[in-house]
C-alpha positions in Angstrom: 0.0 0.0 0.0 2.9 2.4 0.7 4.3 1.7 -2.8 1.2 3.1 -4.4 0.3 5.8 -2.0 2.6 8.6 -1.1 3.1 9.7 2.5 1.1 12.8 1.8 -1.9 10.7 0.7 -1.7 8.6 3.8 -1.6 11.6 6.1 -4.5 13.3 4.4 -6.6 10.1 4.6 -6.0 9.9 8.3 -7.1 13.5 8.8 -10.3 13.0 6.9 -11.6 10.1 9.0 -13.0 11.2 12.3 -11.7 9.7 15.5 -14.5 8.3 17.5 -12.9 8.2 21.0 -16.2 7.7 22.8 -17.0 4.5 20.8 -13.8 2.7 21.5 -15.3 1.1 24.6 -18.3 -0.2 22.7 -16.0 -1.5 20.0 -13.9 -3.3 22.6 -17.0 -4.8 24.2 -18.3 -6.1 20.9 -14.9 -7.6 20.1 -14.7 -9.2 23.6 -18.2 -10.7 23.2 -17.2 -12.3 19.9 -14.1 -13.7 21.4 -16.1 -15.1 24.4 -18.6 -16.7 22.0 -15.8 -18.3 20.0 -14.2 -19.7 23.1 -17.5 -21.1 24.4 -18.2 -22.8 21.0 -14.7 -24.1 20.7 -14.8 -25.5 24.3 -18.1 -27.1 23.7 -16.8 -28.8 20.5 -14.0 -30.4 22.6 -15.1 -33.6 24.2 -13.2 -33.0 27.5 -14.4 -29.4 27.6 -18.0 -30.6 27.2 -17.6 -33.2 30.0 -16.0 -30.7 32.4 -18.8 -28.1 31.6 -21.5 -30.7 32.3 -19.8 -31.9 35.4 -19.3 -28.4 36.7 -22.9 -27.5 36.1 -24.0 -30.8 37.8 -21.9 -30.0 40.9 -23.4 -26.4 41.1 -26.9 -27.8 40.7 -26.3 -30.4 43.3 -25.0 -27.9 45.8 -28.0 -25.6 45.1 -30.5 -28.5 45.5 -28.8 -29.6 48.8 -29.0 -26.1 50.2 -32.6 -25.6 49.1 -33.5 -28.9 50.7 -31.7 -28.0 53.9 -33.5 -24.7 54.1 -36.9 -26.4 53.7 -36.0 -28.9 56.5 -35.8 -32.0 54.3 -32.6 -33.2 56.0 
């Protein structure tokens, strides 16, 4: 790109585009959300990742059910 455009053309192109400083946080959040979604999909595609996710959710659900049962006086 630098072989075709001169330094003057690059500088003037940068000055024409407005800098949206206030939207940088939104852009970062969108980018992070996509990365998180990719990581979740990639982890779910992995057999060990899927087993660990299901086991972790089962443990959390078991603890929640135990505490709910204890609060109702079932044991």
